[in-house]
C-alpha positions as CSV (number, residue, x, y, z in Angstrom):
1,M,-11.5,156.8,-35.6
2,R,-12.4,155.4,-31.9
3,R,-15.1,157.0,-29.4
4,A,-14.9,156.7,-26.2
5,V,-18.2,156.4,-23.7
6,L,-18.0,159.3,-21.2
7,I,-20.6,159.2,-18.2
8,V,-20.9,161.5,-15.2
9,G,-23.0,162.0,-12.4
10,A,-25.1,165.1,-14.0
11,A,-25.5,163.1,-17.2
12,I,-27.4,160.2,-15.8
13,G,-28.7,161.7,-12.4
14,F,-32.1,163.7,-14.0
15,A,-35.8,162.9,-13.4
16,G,-37.8,161.1,-16.1
17,T,-39.8,163.5,-18.2
18,P,-43.1,163.1,-19.7
19,G,-42.7,161.2,-23.3
20,R,-41.9,158.4,-25.3
21,S,-42.0,155.5,-23.0
22,D,-41.3,157.7,-20.1
23,A,-37.6,157.5,-20.9
24,Q,-35.5,160.2,-19.7
25,W,-33.8,160.4,-23.7
26,P,-35.6,158.0,-25.5
27,Q,-34.5,159.7,-28.9
28,F,-32.5,162.3,-30.5
29,G,-33.1,165.4,-29.2
30,G,-34.6,164.1,-26.2
31,A,-38.6,164.0,-25.3
32,R,-39.6,166.5,-26.9
33,Q,-36.8,166.9,-29.4
34,D,-35.7,170.0,-28.3
35,F,-32.7,169.1,-26.6
36,K,-33.6,170.3,-23.2
37,V,-35.0,167.7,-19.8
38,E,-36.6,168.7,-17.0
39,C,-35.0,168.2,-13.8
40,K,-33.6,168.5,-10.5
41,G,-30.9,168.9,-7.8
42,L,-28.1,169.9,-11.1
43,A,-25.2,171.8,-9.9
44,E,-25.0,175.1,-10.7
45,E,-21.4,175.3,-11.5
46,W,-19.2,172.5,-11.7
47,P,-15.3,172.3,-10.1
48,D,-12.2,173.6,-11.7
49,D,-11.5,170.0,-12.8
50,G,-14.8,169.4,-13.8
51,P,-17.3,167.0,-12.9
52,K,-16.3,163.6,-11.1
53,K,-15.6,160.7,-13.7
54,L,-17.8,157.5,-12.6
55,W,-16.6,155.2,-15.7
56,S,-15.5,155.3,-18.9
57,R,-15.4,153.0,-21.9
58,E,-14.1,152.6,-25.6
59,L,-16.4,151.7,-28.3
60,G,-15.7,151.6,-32.1
61,D,-16.1,154.4,-34.6
62,G,-19.2,155.8,-34.8
63,Y,-21.3,159.3,-34.1
64,S,-24.3,157.8,-33.0
65,G,-26.0,159.7,-29.6
66,I,-27.0,157.8,-26.4
67,I,-30.2,157.7,-25.2
68,V,-31.4,157.1,-21.8
69,D,-33.9,154.5,-20.3
70,G,-33.7,154.4,-16.4
71,N,-30.3,152.8,-15.9
72,V,-29.6,151.5,-19.4
73,L,-28.0,153.3,-21.9
74,F,-28.7,152.4,-25.7
75,T,-26.0,153.4,-28.7
76,M,-24.4,152.4,-31.5
77,Y,-21.0,151.9,-33.1
78,R,-18.9,150.0,-35.8
79,T,-17.0,146.8,-34.1
80,K,-13.5,145.6,-34.9
81,E,-14.6,142.8,-36.9
82,D,-16.3,145.4,-39.0
83,K,-19.4,145.1,-38.2
84,E,-22.3,147.3,-36.8
85,A,-23.8,147.0,-33.2
86,V,-26.5,148.2,-31.2
87,I,-25.2,148.2,-27.3
88,A,-27.2,148.6,-24.0
89,L,-25.0,149.5,-21.1
90,D,-25.5,149.4,-17.4
91,A,-25.6,153.4,-16.5
92,A,-24.4,153.0,-13.3
93,T,-21.1,150.8,-14.2
94,G,-20.7,151.2,-18.1
95,K,-20.9,147.0,-18.4
96,T,-22.3,145.5,-21.7
97,L,-25.8,144.4,-21.1
98,W,-26.5,143.2,-24.3
99,E,-25.2,143.6,-27.6
100,Y,-26.7,143.4,-31.2
101,A,-24.0,143.0,-34.4
102,Y,-24.9,142.4,-38.1
103,D,-23.0,142.5,-41.0
104,C,-22.6,146.0,-42.6
105,A,-20.7,146.6,-45.7
106,I,-19.9,149.8,-46.8
107,R,-21.1,151.6,-49.8
108,E,-18.7,152.5,-52.7
109,G,-18.2,155.8,-52.4
110,H,-18.5,156.6,-48.9
111,V,-16.2,159.1,-47.4
112,K,-14.3,157.3,-45.1
113,E,-11.9,160.2,-44.3
114,F,-15.0,160.5,-41.3
115,G,-15.2,157.6,-40.5
116,T,-17.7,154.4,-41.2
117,G,-19.5,154.4,-38.0
118,P,-23.1,154.5,-37.9
119,R,-24.5,158.3,-37.5
120,A,-28.4,158.1,-36.3
121,T,-29.1,157.9,-32.7
122,P,-31.7,154.7,-32.0
123,T,-35.3,155.7,-30.8
124,L,-36.9,154.0,-28.0
125,D,-40.8,153.5,-27.9
126,G,-41.9,151.2,-25.2
127,D,-40.4,147.9,-25.4
128,R,-38.7,148.2,-28.5
129,L,-35.5,150.3,-30.1
130,Y,-35.2,151.2,-33.2
131,T,-31.6,151.7,-35.0
132,T,-30.7,152.7,-38.5
133,G,-27.1,152.2,-40.1
134,V,-24.2,153.6,-41.6
135,S,-25.4,151.7,-44.7
136,G,-29.4,152.0,-44.5
137,H,-30.0,148.8,-42.4
138,L,-33.3,149.6,-40.0
139,H,-33.9,147.4,-37.2
140,C,-36.7,146.9,-34.5
141,L,-35.3,145.3,-31.3
142,D,-36.6,143.9,-28.4
143,K,-35.2,146.4,-25.6
144,K,-34.4,144.0,-22.7
145,S,-32.5,141.5,-24.8
146,G,-31.7,142.6,-28.2
147,K,-33.5,140.4,-30.3
148,A,-34.3,141.7,-33.4
149,I,-37.9,141.5,-34.0
150,W,-38.3,142.9,-37.8
151,S,-35.6,145.1,-40.1
152,H,-35.3,146.5,-43.6
153,D,-32.5,147.5,-45.9
154,L,-33.6,151.0,-46.8
155,W,-31.2,151.7,-49.8
156,K,-31.4,148.2,-51.1
157,E,-35.6,148.1,-50.9
158,Y,-36.1,151.4,-52.0
159,E,-32.7,152.3,-54.0
160,G,-33.2,155.9,-51.9
161,T,-30.6,158.5,-52.4
162,F,-27.0,158.1,-51.8
163,L,-25.6,159.9,-49.5
164,N,-21.6,160.2,-49.2
165,H,-21.2,159.8,-45.7
166,G,-23.9,157.7,-45.0
167,F,-27.4,157.0,-43.6
168,S,-27.9,159.4,-41.0
169,T,-32.1,159.6,-40.3
170,S,-32.6,159.0,-36.7
171,P,-36.2,156.8,-36.8
172,F,-38.9,158.7,-36.1
173,I,-42.3,157.6,-34.4
174,F,-45.8,159.1,-34.6
175,K,-48.4,157.2,-33.0
176,D,-48.1,153.5,-34.8
177,T,-45.5,154.2,-37.2
178,V,-42.0,154.4,-37.7
179,V,-41.1,157.3,-40.3
180,L,-37.8,157.7,-42.1
181,L,-36.2,159.9,-44.3
182,V,-35.2,158.0,-47.4
183,G,-35.1,160.0,-50.3
184,G,-36.1,159.2,-54.3
185,K,-38.5,159.0,-56.9
186,G,-41.7,158.2,-55.1
187,H,-40.5,157.1,-51.7
188,A,-38.7,160.3,-50.0
189,I,-40.3,159.4,-47.2
190,V,-41.6,156.2,-46.0
191,A,-43.8,155.0,-43.3
192,F,-43.9,151.4,-41.7
193,D,-45.9,149.6,-39.0
194,K,-43.9,150.2,-35.9
195,K,-45.2,146.5,-34.6
196,D,-44.6,144.5,-37.7
197,G,-42.1,146.4,-40.2
198,K,-45.1,146.6,-42.8
199,E,-44.9,149.8,-45.1
200,I,-48.2,151.9,-44.3
201,W,-47.0,154.6,-46.9
202,K,-44.4,155.9,-49.2
203,K,-44.4,159.8,-51.0
204,H,-42.4,162.5,-52.4
205,D,-39.8,162.9,-54.9
206,F,-37.1,165.1,-52.5
207,G,-33.4,164.1,-52.6
208,N,-32.3,162.5,-48.7
209,S,-30.4,164.4,-46.5
210,Y,-28.8,163.7,-43.3
211,A,-31.6,164.9,-40.7
212,T,-34.3,163.8,-38.7
213,P,-38.0,164.8,-39.2
214,K,-38.9,167.2,-36.6
215,L,-42.7,167.0,-35.1
216,I,-44.4,170.3,-35.1
217,N,-48.2,171.2,-34.8
218,V,-49.9,173.7,-36.7
219,D,-53.6,175.0,-35.9
220,G,-53.9,171.2,-34.9
221,E,-52.3,169.5,-37.3
222,D,-49.6,167.3,-36.4
223,Q,-47.0,167.7,-38.8
224,L,-43.5,166.3,-39.9
225,A,-40.8,169.2,-40.7
226,C,-38.4,167.5,-42.7
227,P,-35.3,168.7,-44.0
228,M,-34.4,167.4,-47.4
229,A,-31.3,167.7,-50.0
230,A,-32.3,171.1,-51.5
231,E,-35.7,172.4,-49.4
232,V,-37.5,171.8,-46.1
233,V,-40.6,170.1,-45.9
234,G,-43.8,169.7,-43.9
235,I,-45.9,166.9,-44.2
236,C,-49.1,165.0,-42.6
237,A,-47.7,162.8,-39.9
238,A,-50.5,160.5,-40.0
239,T,-50.6,160.3,-44.1
240,G,-47.4,162.1,-45.4
241,E,-49.5,164.5,-47.6
242,L,-47.1,167.3,-48.5
243,R,-48.3,170.5,-46.5
244,W,-45.5,172.9,-47.3
245,S,-42.1,173.3,-48.9
246,V,-39.4,176.1,-49.0
247,E,-36.3,176.2,-51.3
248,Q,-33.1,175.7,-49.0
249,K,-30.5,175.0,-51.5
250,N,-26.8,175.5,-50.4
251,Q,-23.4,174.8,-51.9
252,W,-23.2,170.8,-50.6
253,G,-26.7,170.2,-51.8
254,Q,-27.3,169.1,-48.0
255,N,-30.1,170.3,-45.1
256,I,-28.5,168.6,-41.8
257,C,-29.6,170.8,-39.0
258,Q,-32.9,170.0,-37.4
259,P,-35.5,173.1,-37.2
260,T,-36.7,174.6,-34.4
261,Y,-40.0,175.4,-33.6
262,D,-42.2,178.3,-31.3
263,G,-45.7,176.3,-31.3
264,K,-47.2,179.6,-29.6
265,D,-46.3,181.7,-33.1
266,H,-46.0,178.5,-35.5
267,M,-42.3,180.2,-36.3
268,L,-40.5,177.5,-37.6
269,F,-36.4,178.0,-37.7
270,I,-34.1,176.3,-40.2
271,S,-30.6,177.0,-41.0
272,S,-28.1,175.4,-43.2
273,V,-24.8,176.9,-45.1
274,E,-24.5,178.9,-47.4
275,P,-26.7,180.4,-50.0
276,A,-29.6,179.7,-48.2
277,C,-28.0,180.4,-44.3
278,S,-31.1,181.0,-41.7
279,K,-35.0,181.6,-42.0
280,A,-37.5,182.2,-39.9
281,L,-40.8,181.1,-41.5
282,K,-44.4,181.6,-40.2
283,K,-47.2,179.0,-40.5
284,K,-51.1,178.9,-40.8
285,I,-53.6,176.6,-42.4
286,V,-56.3,178.4,-43.9
287,A,-60.0,177.1,-43.5
288,T,-59.3,173.3,-43.5
289,K,-56.5,171.0,-43.0
290,K,-57.1,169.8,-46.7
291,I,-55.9,173.0,-47.7
292,P,-52.0,173.4,-48.0
293,T,-50.2,175.1,-44.9
294,T,-49.8,178.9,-46.1
295,I,-45.9,180.1,-45.1
296,S,-44.7,183.8,-44.9
297,E,-40.9,184.3,-44.4
298,I,-40.8,186.4,-41.5
299,L,-36.7,186.6,-41.4
300,G,-34.1,185.7,-44.2
301,C,-30.8,186.2,-42.5
302,P,-27.7,185.6,-45.0
303,N,-24.9,186.4,-42.7
304,A,-25.7,183.6,-40.4
305,K,-23.6,181.1,-41.6
306,F,-21.6,177.9,-40.9
307,R,-18.1,178.0,-40.7
308,K,-15.3,175.1,-40.6
309,V,-13.1,175.6,-37.8
310,A,-9.6,174.5,-38.1
């Protein structure tokens, strides 16, 4: 499997938005994790043959998304030398600014028919770039040079839940921590100091998933909504303490889609394959933040299902 990076004017021409490190697209889902960007000057329609292509180039195997910081693009791929690479590219030309490659053996049992490249998207915070590879290698890199500052081997160090399509959680930055879904007894979710990589906390016994934590705010408390293997859980973003849990079992034993949150009405929308399918949940903290968040299921939609399209 090969992947080509294609950049068009509309993709790199938007204005910066308030968010992490003031980058235009600093993480999976954008600055607010809503896959939206505030911008001006976009065309209301494209020509019949599509927008003008500025440049294209081949990279290697992978599903890693592209993040944007000024005139620099960051992403990941698997090289021809069977290493995993993080790359910074000039947005105007596609030329390599720097590349950091490292050995990355594929774990036994990995389903190779869907590729062996990285799945997660890099996360930018200030002058540092955080990445997770398909075999659970977590890196903190200098964004200007690509030099490694610290790293962890998540599966080796924590013996987390094995995923047969590889580790896919994108790093999430909350204040001074970087939070990852790892899976396993006592360390389903782990937070590291973003400066030096030291473990801050590890908690819970859930199986891992391919998803990324979603920041929500419930009655003034920052929480992370985390899709895990058989449930979607909410934790206090600062401490990792469990606030709520909703069963979300499905035929593959995985929850992949990132939830969508309406902060005005405290409504969280989650979806996966059958039999769990789609739900809308209303959340509220009662009396004190020390009491777990209460949840009411407002809508269950068993007919909203994901189907494989040939």
